[in-house]
C-alpha positions as CSV (number, residue, x, y, z in Angstrom):
1,M,37.6,1.8,0.6
2,S,39.7,-1.0,-0.9
3,S,39.6,-2.2,-4.5
4,A,37.8,-5.3,-3.2
5,D,34.8,-3.0,-2.3
6,H,34.7,-1.9,-6.0
7,G,35.6,-5.1,-7.8
8,P,38.1,-4.8,-10.8
9,T,39.2,-1.3,-11.7
10,V,39.8,0.3,-15.1
11,R,43.4,1.1,-14.6
12,G,44.1,-1.8,-12.2
13,M,44.4,0.7,-9.3
14,P,42.1,1.2,-6.4
15,P,39.7,4.1,-6.6
16,A,40.8,7.4,-5.3
17,S,39.9,7.6,-1.6
18,G,37.1,9.9,-0.7
19,A,36.2,10.9,-4.3
20,L,32.6,9.8,-3.9
21,P,30.3,7.8,-1.6
22,H,30.4,4.0,-1.8
23,C,29.5,2.5,-5.2
24,D,26.1,1.4,-3.8
25,D,25.2,5.1,-3.5
26,L,26.0,6.0,-7.1
27,A,23.0,4.8,-8.9
28,E,21.1,8.0,-8.2
29,R,24.1,10.1,-9.1
30,I,24.5,8.3,-12.4
31,E,20.8,8.9,-13.2
32,R,21.2,12.5,-12.4
33,F,24.3,12.6,-14.6
34,L,22.4,11.1,-17.5
35,D,19.6,13.6,-16.9
36,G,22.1,16.5,-17.1
37,E,21.3,17.5,-13.5
38,L,24.8,17.5,-12.1
39,D,26.9,20.6,-11.8
40,A,30.4,20.7,-13.2
41,E,32.1,19.7,-9.9
42,Q,29.7,16.8,-9.5
43,V,30.4,15.7,-13.0
44,R,34.2,15.9,-12.4
45,E,33.9,13.8,-9.2
46,L,31.8,11.2,-11.0
47,D,34.2,11.1,-13.9
48,E,37.1,10.6,-11.5
49,H,35.3,7.7,-9.8
50,L,34.4,6.1,-13.1
51,D,38.0,6.3,-14.3
52,D,38.9,3.9,-11.5
53,C,35.8,1.8,-11.0
54,L,34.8,-0.7,-13.7
55,P,31.5,-1.8,-12.1
56,C,30.3,1.8,-11.9
57,T,31.4,2.5,-15.5
58,T,29.5,-0.6,-16.6
59,E,26.4,0.6,-14.7
60,R,26.6,4.0,-16.3
61,E,26.9,2.4,-19.8
62,M,24.0,0.0,-19.1
63,R,21.7,2.8,-17.9
64,A,22.7,5.0,-20.9
65,R,21.9,2.1,-23.2
66,I,18.5,1.4,-21.6
67,R,17.6,5.1,-22.1
68,E,18.7,4.9,-25.7
69,L,16.6,1.8,-26.3
70,V,13.5,3.4,-24.6
71,R,14.0,6.5,-26.7
72,E,14.2,4.5,-29.9
73,G,11.2,2.4,-29.0
74,C,9.1,5.5,-28.2
75,A,10.1,7.2,-31.5
76,E,8.2,4.5,-33.4
77,R,4.8,5.7,-34.4
78,A,1.6,3.6,-34.5
79,P,-0.1,3.2,-37.9
80,A,-2.4,6.1,-38.8
81,D,-5.5,3.8,-38.9
82,L,-4.8,2.6,-35.4
83,I,-4.4,6.2,-34.1
84,D,-7.7,7.1,-35.8
85,R,-9.5,4.1,-34.2
86,V,-8.1,4.9,-30.7
87,R,-9.0,8.6,-31.0
88,A,-12.6,7.7,-32.1
89,R,-13.0,5.2,-29.2
90,L,-11.6,7.7,-26.7
91,T,-14.1,10.3,-28.0
92,A,-17.0,7.8,-27.7
93,V,-16.0,6.9,-24.2
94,A,-15.6,10.5,-23.2
95,A,-19.1,11.2,-24.6
96,G,-20.6,8.7,-22.3
97,P,-23.1,5.8,-22.7
98,D,-25.8,8.2,-24.0
99,A,-23.8,8.7,-27.2
100,G,-25.1,5.5,-28.8
101,D,-22.0,3.4,-28.3
102,D,-22.7,0.3,-26.3
103,G,-19.0,-0.8,-26.3
104,D,-19.2,-3.4,-29.0
């Protein structure tokens, strides 16, 4: 692979030959890295590639940031009165139409 296949590099050098599959194949590996699913050797190989490949480093940072934003967004709790109304509505729906709720 040439550096043209990878775009600009972090150190200005082409990526190490044979370290990892082509960059297009790294999205899944980056996701697995962020999920903590790679073994030590796979992490080392990914780190070596990322040391030399700015586009893949940018991709990893973007995916990590997206995860962070989702985590922050999911941490926000709904107001207590809304939670109570939703629970009451779910209970009424689960009880069925014979429970006296016509959906209004």
